[in-house]
N, C-alpha and C positions, 0 to 999 in steps of 0.2 A: 753449489746453489742452496743459499740460506733463504729458508721459506718456501722451500721446493713444493710442500703439501698445497699451495696455493692455486686456485684454478687458472691463473695466468701463467705460474711460475710453471707448474707440471707439464701446462702444454708447451712452453718454451723447452723444459727440458726434452720432450721429446723432438723438438725441432731440429735442437741442435744435436742431437745424437745422430739424428738423420743426415746432418751436414758432416757428420764423421768425427763429433768430440766424444770424450771419455767423460760421462756426465754421473757425478755423486752429487748427494745433499744431503740436508737436514731440515726440520720443522721441529718447532716445541710442540703443536696439535696434530695428534695421530685422528688421520681423517680417512675418508674414503679413497678419495685422491692419493695419499701414500700408501694406502694398501693396493692399488691398482699398478702405481709406479714400481713397488716390489714386485708383484707378480709379473710385470714386463722386464724384470731383471735389473733393474735399477739399483744402485747400492744407496740406501736412503736411512736415514738414522734420525729417529725422536730423540727432542732434546739439542742441546749445544754441544757438538762431539769435539774431539781434537781433530784440527782443521790437518787433513793428509799432508804429508809432506810433497809428495807429486803433484802439486795442483799449479797450475800456472794463472789462473785467476778466480775471482769469486763474483758470481752475479747476486745481488740481495734484492728481494722486493721492497717497495717503498715502506711496507709497513714495520721494517726491522732497525729498532734504534742503532743509532753510531757508536753505542759502548757494547754490543751485543759481542761477547766472548771471540766469536769466530773473524767479525770486522776487524776486533782489534789485533787479534794473532795476525790476521792477511796484512793488514797496515804496517806491522811491527817487521814482516817479512818484505815488506815492500811490493807486494802484490799487487794488482789493480784489482778494484772493487768498482764493479760494473753494475751500474741501476738496472733493474728489469728492463724498463723502455729501452735505452741506450742499447742492452743486448738483442732486443726484439729489433731494432733499426738495423743492426749489424747484420741479422740475418737476412733481413730485407734487401739490404744493399747490394747482394749477389742475386737477387730475384728482381721480376717486374713487378713491384708492388702495388696494391690496391688498398688503401687504408680506408675503413669504415668509421666515420666519426659523427659525434652529435651526442645533444644531451641525453635521448632516449633512444631505442631501439638499436641500438650498436650490436647487439648479441645477435638479435634476431637476425638484421640485416645483413651481418657477415655471415652466417649461418646459411640464411636463403641463396646467399650469392654463390657460395661455395658450391652448394647442394645444386645450382644452375650450371655451373662451369664443370662440376664431376659430370652430371648427366648427358651435358653436351662432349663429354670426352676431353674437356682442357686441361683435367689432372692437376688441380693448382694445389699449392700449398695452401694451409690456412691455419688460424690461429684466434680463439674465441674466447671469452670472458666467462663462458657458460658452455654445458657439456649438450652436446646435440646427438641423438643415439640415432638417427639417420646416417650421420656422418663418423661414426664409430668414437666420440669422444670430443674436445673442444680443439684436437690439433691433428695435423696431418702433415707429413712428407709427399710431394708430388714431382712432377717431370722437371728434369733440369733444363729443357728448352722447351717455350710454348709451341704447341705443334701446329697451330694455325690461327687464323685472325690477323688484325693490323699488326702485331707483336711478333709474328710467327718466324720461326729461328732464333729468336731474342730467347734471354735467361726464362726460365721457367715463371707461370705466374705464382703470385703468392697474396693472398687475402687477409689481411688483421685487422681486428677491431682495435682502434686507435682511439685510447682515452683522454681526455683533456684533464684529468686531475694534475696538477702541480704542472701543466703544462708538457706533460710527459712525451706527447703527439709530436710535438716540435723536434725530437729525437730521431725521427723516422722522415726518408727521403720516398714518398711513392710515387710512380708516376702520374696514378688516378686515384681518384677519392669521392666518398659521397659525405657529404654533409646533410645529414636529416632534418636537425632542427638544433634551434641555441637557445637557450633558458638560462636563468641564474640558477645555479648550482655550485658545489664546491668551493662556496664564499670563503669557506677556513682559509683558502690560499688565493683566493682571487678579489676578496673585499668587496665587489661590484660587476655588476651584470655589463657595464663598459668593461670592465677587463677581461671578462670571459669574451664578450664578442672582439674584441682585439686579439686575441691568443687564435680564434678561427681565422681572423682576417691573416695571422701570420703565416698559419698553417696553409691556408689556401696559397697564400704568397709566394711558399716554398715550392709548389709544385712547378715541373719545367715549363717550359713553355710550350703552347701550341703544337709550333712546328717539330717539337722533339717530341708529341706523342702526348704532353700534358693534358688532362682532362679532370675536370668538375663538375660530379652531379650535385646540386645543392637544392634543397625545398625551395620552393617558389614562397609558399608561406610559412612562417615559425622560425626563420634560420637567419634574420638580419641580414640577407643576402646582399642588399647592396652596399653595405659596411663590410660584411666578409667578403666581398668577390672586389673590393676596388683597386684597382693596379694588379688585379691576377693576371700572370701571363699565362695560362692555361686555358684552353677552349674552354666555356662555362657553357652549361645548361641547367634546366630547373626542370624539376618536377612538382606535382602537386594539382588540385582540382582546379585551381583558378584558370581562368580561359585563356592566359597569358602564357602559360604554364608550357615549356616547349615540350615535355611530355605531359599531358592531360589527362587526369585520372579519371575514369567514370563508375560508379557502382550503380549496380539496375538491382531492380527491385526483387529480381527472381535471384540474387545472390552473387551473380556474375560481376567479374571487374576487367574493365578494358583500359588499355592506355592508347591515346592517340599522339600523333605527333601532324599537328594541322589539322585536316579531315583525313588522315591514313592512319587507318588502325594497324599498331604493331604486336600488340599483344591481348588476350583475352583468356582468361582464367576463371576456376572457380574455386576460391582458395579452401582450406581447410579451417585457418585460424580464424577467431574473433575478431570484429571492430575496424574500423575505418582504419586506424591507426596502423593494423597490421597488413592493411591492402596498401597503405603508400610505403610501408617498409618495403613490401613484397614489389611493386612499380619500380623502385629505386633499383631493386636489386635484379630485376628481370631487364629492366635498360641497360645499365651497366653489362650485364652479362651479355646483350646484344650488341655493345659495343665492342667488347674484348672479342667478338667474334662467335659466341654462340650462336646456334640455329634457333628461331623461333619455334618450331615442335617442339623440341627438347627444351626450352625455358619453361614452356607453358605447361609442358606436362610435370616439371619439376615443379612450378608454382601451385600445382594444382594437387598436388600429393604430399606436399611437405608438411610434417606434423607436428613440429613446432621443437623447441628447446625444454629441459629442465628450469624447474620454477618459472616458466612462462605460461600462464593460465593452463597448469597440470591439474587435470582429474586427479585426484589421489583416491577417489573409491566412495564408497555410501557411510551414513553412521550407523554403525549398526542396530537395532533393536528398534527402529523408528519407522513409522508407515503413517502417511507416503513416503518415498525415499526421501532423505536429506542428503545431497550430494555435497561433497566438499573438494575445494580446489586450491590449489597453492600458487602463488605468483611473488615474483621479485621485486615488484614495484615497490620503490622508496622515496620517490619525488612526488609532490602534487598532481604534477599532471599524468604522471602513470598511475598513481591511485584513480585518479577521477577516469581516466579513460578507459582503464581496466574494469573496473567495477560498471561502467555503463555498458560494456561490450558484452560482460558474464550474464548482468541481470536481463539486457534483451535477449541473448542466446537462450536461456534458462528459463524463462519465465516464472523466477522464482517467486512465492509467496511471500518470503522476506528474505533479503539478505544480510546475513550476520557476518561482519567483518574484524576477524585478529589483525590488529596493525602492531608490528613492532616497528616503532619511531627507530630510524637510522640518523647516530650521530647529532649528538645537543647541538653543535653550531647550526647545522641544517635547519633544524627542528626551530632553534630560537629565529633566525632570520626569515624563513619562510611559514612562522605560525601561522598568520592571517591563511594565507594560502592553502596550509593544510587544513584549515578548519573551514574551508568551502568545498574540499575534496571530497566528503564522504558523501555527497549529495542521493547518490543511488543506493547506500546503505540503508537498514532500519536501525541496526544496532552497530556499535563501534566499541571493540574491548580491546584495550592499551596495556602491554606490559611493559615493564620500564623500557627506555629510551637505551638501545644497542650503543655504548660507548664504542669509540673508534675513533683514533687519531688527534682526538680534541685536545685539547689543554686541560689539564684536571680543572681548573675553576670552570670552566663550562658547565660541568654538571650540575653545579648551583644555581645556573642563571636560568634554565628552565629544564621541566619535567613532563611525564606524561599526564599528569594531572591538570598542568595549564593546557595540555593540548585536548583533553577530554572537555575542557570549559569551553574552548572557541568552538570545538565540533558542538558541543551542544546548543551554542549560542547561534548558529546556523540551522536548526532545526534538527539535529538527529540525535537519538540517545547514545551517550558515549560513557565508558565505566574504563577509570585507572586502576589496575590490580598489582597485586606485589607482584608476580612474577610469571614466566609461559603456564607452568603448571597450574597456575589460578585462573591464568586465561582458557586452558583446557578443559577444565571443570565448571568455570561460568558458559561458555559456550555450548558445551554441552547439556547442560542443565536449562539452558534457554529454548535450544531448538525444536522445533515441531515440524511433523510431517508437511512435505513440501517445501521446506525450507532450503536455502543454499548458504554454504559457510566458505568463506574464503580468506586463507591465510595470506598476509602481506608481509614484505620487508626483506630488507638484505641480511638479516643476522641469522639468528638460528628458527625463527619461526614456524619452518619447515617442520620443525620436531611436533609441534601441535598438530598439524594438519596431519601427519603419520600416527600419532598417538589417537587421535579421534576415528580413524578409520579401522582401526585395530581391533579385533574381537577379545584382544586380552584386557586393554584398556578400559574397553565399554564393559567386562565383566568386573573389571576392580572398582570402577565406577559404581556400579550396583550394588 
């Protein structure tokens, strides 16, 4: 496996070993994921090693260029070079697959659904693009046979996060799926929102017919559901707050959440996770779990005590030496909608005196195309600090087409203080200097901004700054 240290690839390595494969791998970057794989007995190498002689196939993450030495060597030997998404699809082919798709919330919904099924005794396989402590990581092997429910006695359940980047989710053939929402993203490979919607339409159309167990649960609002579900063969149901949703979500003033089908209540719980968007994720996960045969009591208990994922509203600790306390949170959000709803949820839940956000923009093409949307996304922040845009996947010329300074200008245009800084260290110094008692700091982004959050709560960093 080339790029085995990535979140998805490391999880896939575990699944493939659970299937009986002998898995080895390499990655150019040392990471905690690599260390965990080594501790679990995987043969992993940092950097491009010599491709072993006794290899039958090579699996590569999408981030690996075609001229990588191991891929060149594999092709020279006539070995199959299998993309990550295709390899994941092959693992799913032997199981009763449930795919979780959508622009936002895939990882959380995948883990919520898996948590419900585990608690209900259905022992699913699973793979997500984020680490969930309650599930022991981001992947697990499960039962070879589904123990009960509508697919009882058939191949074991497998829940997998299914990403639309580069249309990779079209390489999977699940029996059931959740589509939470559909928005403009990954426009470096799609170009337009219409192309994104068409890809989700193809994904929905690929599900089996209803008489063969095909089932799609899609957001009633925000998922372009009429276009996405046009000519779908699967049974289609919707979830959301809209009165016409098949599974209607109600959020009570006391924090409880209910799901109703018509006048009949199907679920009720009090969530740990903040925000209406997480209540929607949980409603989708709980509804799918019931469809797959989980009992209501187990699902409600699971939704009530699910503690979340790494880098999703994660409380990192307190800024040392400041009173009243300054709380520090970290989040993976990197799309305007994710930024907006996460900041709103944290502000409402914490009652922050001021909300200071260190946002590391991710991917130049995304920032360029969605610049105005990003400019409006920070309405709940009092100050935004922007290190340079994290460069990934884009063509080199994209670096010169947009900058963090341009984003800072658009944020200021919409009424929020914003500053572009030289690097992550400068961002940490500025936010530490600006913080006052009672403030809340949020670091956000899909790159390395989590290192800022970690440095802020460490006593060593505070002493160094003093």
